Structures are given as structure tokens and as C-alpha cells.
C-alpha positions as CSV (number, residue, x, y, z in Angstrom):
1,M,-20.4,1.4,20.5
2,D,-21.5,4.8,21.8
3,S,-24.0,7.1,19.8
4,Y,-21.1,9.0,18.5
5,D,-19.5,6.1,16.6
6,H,-22.9,4.8,15.6
7,K,-23.4,8.0,13.5
8,F,-20.3,7.4,11.4
9,T,-21.3,3.8,10.4
10,L,-24.3,5.6,8.6
11,I,-22.0,7.5,6.6
12,N,-22.8,5.3,3.6
13,S,-26.3,6.6,3.6
14,I,-25.2,10.2,3.0
15,S,-24.9,11.1,-0.7
16,S,-22.8,14.2,-0.5
17,Q,-20.2,13.4,1.9
18,T,-17.8,16.3,2.8
19,E,-14.3,15.4,3.5
20,E,-14.6,16.7,7.1
21,M,-17.4,14.1,7.4
22,Q,-15.3,11.3,6.0
23,L,-12.3,12.3,8.3
24,A,-14.6,12.1,11.4
25,A,-15.9,8.8,10.2
26,V,-12.5,7.5,9.5
27,K,-10.9,8.9,12.7
28,S,-13.9,7.2,14.7
29,D,-13.2,3.8,13.0
30,P,-10.7,3.5,10.1
31,A,-12.9,0.6,8.8
32,N,-15.3,3.4,7.9
33,I,-13.2,4.1,4.8
34,C,-15.3,1.4,3.0
35,Y,-18.3,3.5,3.4
36,T,-16.8,6.7,2.0
37,K,-17.5,7.8,-1.6
38,N,-14.4,8.9,-3.6
39,P,-12.3,9.5,-0.3
40,S,-9.6,12.2,-0.8
41,E,-5.9,11.6,-0.1
42,R,-6.2,13.2,3.3
43,V,-9.1,10.6,4.3
44,Q,-7.1,7.7,2.8
45,L,-4.0,8.6,4.7
46,A,-6.0,9.1,8.0
47,A,-7.4,5.5,7.5
48,V,-4.1,3.8,6.6
49,R,-2.2,5.4,9.3
50,R,-4.6,4.2,11.9
51,N,-4.9,0.6,10.3
52,Q,-2.9,-0.2,7.3
53,Y,-5.3,-3.1,6.4
54,C,-7.7,-0.4,5.4
55,I,-5.9,-0.3,2.1
56,Y,-8.0,-3.4,1.0
57,S,-11.1,-0.9,1.3
58,I,-9.6,1.8,-0.9
59,D,-10.1,1.3,-4.7
60,F,-7.6,3.9,-5.9
61,P,-5.1,4.8,-3.3
62,T,-3.0,7.7,-4.2
63,E,0.9,7.2,-4.6
64,K,1.4,9.0,-1.4
65,V,-0.9,6.8,0.5
66,Q,0.8,3.7,-1.3
67,L,4.3,5.1,-0.1
68,V,2.9,5.5,3.6
69,L,1.8,2.0,3.3
70,V,4.8,0.1,2.1
71,K,7.1,2.1,4.4
72,R,5.0,0.9,7.3
73,D,4.6,-2.7,6.0
74,P,6.3,-3.5,2.7
75,H,4.5,-6.8,2.1
76,L,1.2,-4.9,1.7
77,I,2.4,-4.0,-1.6
78,R,0.3,-7.0,-2.8
79,A,-2.8,-5.1,-1.8
80,I,-1.9,-2.3,-4.5
81,V,-2.9,-2.8,-8.1
82,E,-0.1,-1.9,-10.3
83,P,2.1,0.1,-7.9
84,S,4.3,2.7,-9.6
85,E,8.2,1.9,-9.7
86,R,8.7,4.5,-7.0
87,V,6.3,2.4,-4.7
88,Q,8.0,-0.7,-5.7
89,L,11.4,0.6,-4.9
90,A,10.1,1.8,-1.4
91,A,8.9,-1.7,-0.6
92,V,12.0,-3.7,-2.0
93,K,14.4,-1.3,-0.1
94,R,12.7,-2.1,3.1
95,D,12.6,-5.9,2.4
96,G,13.8,-7.3,-0.8
97,T,11.5,-10.4,-0.5
98,T,8.5,-8.3,-1.3
99,I,9.4,-8.7,-5.0
100,Q,7.5,-11.6,-5.0
101,H,4.4,-9.5,-4.9
102,I,5.5,-7.5,-7.9
103,V,4.4,-8.4,-11.4
104,D,7.2,-8.0,-13.9
105,P,9.6,-5.8,-11.8
106,S,12.0,-3.5,-13.6
107,E,15.7,-4.0,-13.6
108,K,16.1,-1.4,-11.2
109,V,13.6,-2.8,-8.8
110,Q,15.2,-6.1,-9.2
111,I,18.7,-4.8,-8.2
112,A,17.3,-3.0,-5.3
113,A,15.5,-6.1,-3.9
114,V,18.8,-8.2,-4.2
115,K,21.0,-5.5,-2.8
116,Q,18.7,-5.5,0.1
117,N,18.4,-9.2,0.4
118,P,20.5,-11.4,-1.8
119,T,17.8,-14.3,-1.2
120,A,15.4,-12.1,-3.1
121,I,16.5,-13.4,-6.3
122,Q,14.7,-16.6,-5.9
123,H,11.4,-14.7,-6.1
124,I,12.2,-13.2,-9.5
125,K,10.6,-15.1,-12.3
126,N,12.7,-13.5,-14.9
127,P,15.8,-11.9,-13.4
128,C,17.7,-9.5,-15.7
129,V,21.2,-10.3,-16.7
130,F,22.8,-8.0,-14.0
131,V,20.8,-9.6,-11.2
132,R,21.8,-13.1,-12.6
133,L,25.4,-12.0,-12.4
134,I,25.1,-10.7,-8.9
135,G,23.5,-14.1,-8.0
136,K,26.6,-16.1,-9.1
137,Y,28.7,-14.4,-6.8
138,E,26.6,-14.6,-3.8
């Protein structure tokens, strides 16, 4: 590790972190997101775009960050606490089986999942009537 990178591992010791400091730290190493205090959406995006697994170190990712994440790897929806229906739809439209990581998906999300992949029905605990009907004809 060169001295430039080493400086950014110390970001957690800085009490008044600017967005520029946080961005520099995250660009140096996306894992530095875990040392930032209240990272902005811009900082969150920089980290997730470089390494999607950084999502596990972001307490409250914005919806935009969540969308970027699930478009990149829909199964990482499991790392998001209470994703919005919009985020859920983005994930299941890429891979219907990701519905297995969604607690109580809406009818709209269930239909999108089964439409994308008919086998997704086996991952829905309580399929809605319409999805059950689709399942009968698949």
C-alpha cells in the first residue's frame, strides 16, 4: 500500500469529512465506504460502481444506488433492507428468481418475476391468484 492509499484508511479518524474527502477515499479503495460518515449518494454510487459488495457497508443506500446495484447484480437485493417496489421490479425483471430474497412481494412484483422466469413461482410463499393461474398453464 502506498502512502496515498494509507491516508484514506484513516478517514474514519476525521470527524468532519467532506464529500470530496469521502470520494477520494472510496475511489482509492471502495471498501473505505465503511469508514465514511453519512456518505452522500454520490459517494455511495462511486463505491457500488467499483465494487457492488460495498452495499453491505452502506447503512441507508438511496433508491438510485439500490437501482444501480440490482441492475448490476439482481441477487444483491438481499443486501437491501425493505427495497421499494421500483427496486424489486428492477431486480425481478433481470432475474425472476430474485423474488426469493423479497419479503412479501406485491402482485405486480410477483407477476413480473413469473413473466421473466416461470420457475420463479416456486420461490413465492403466497402467490397471488393471478400468478397461481399463470402457474397452472405453464
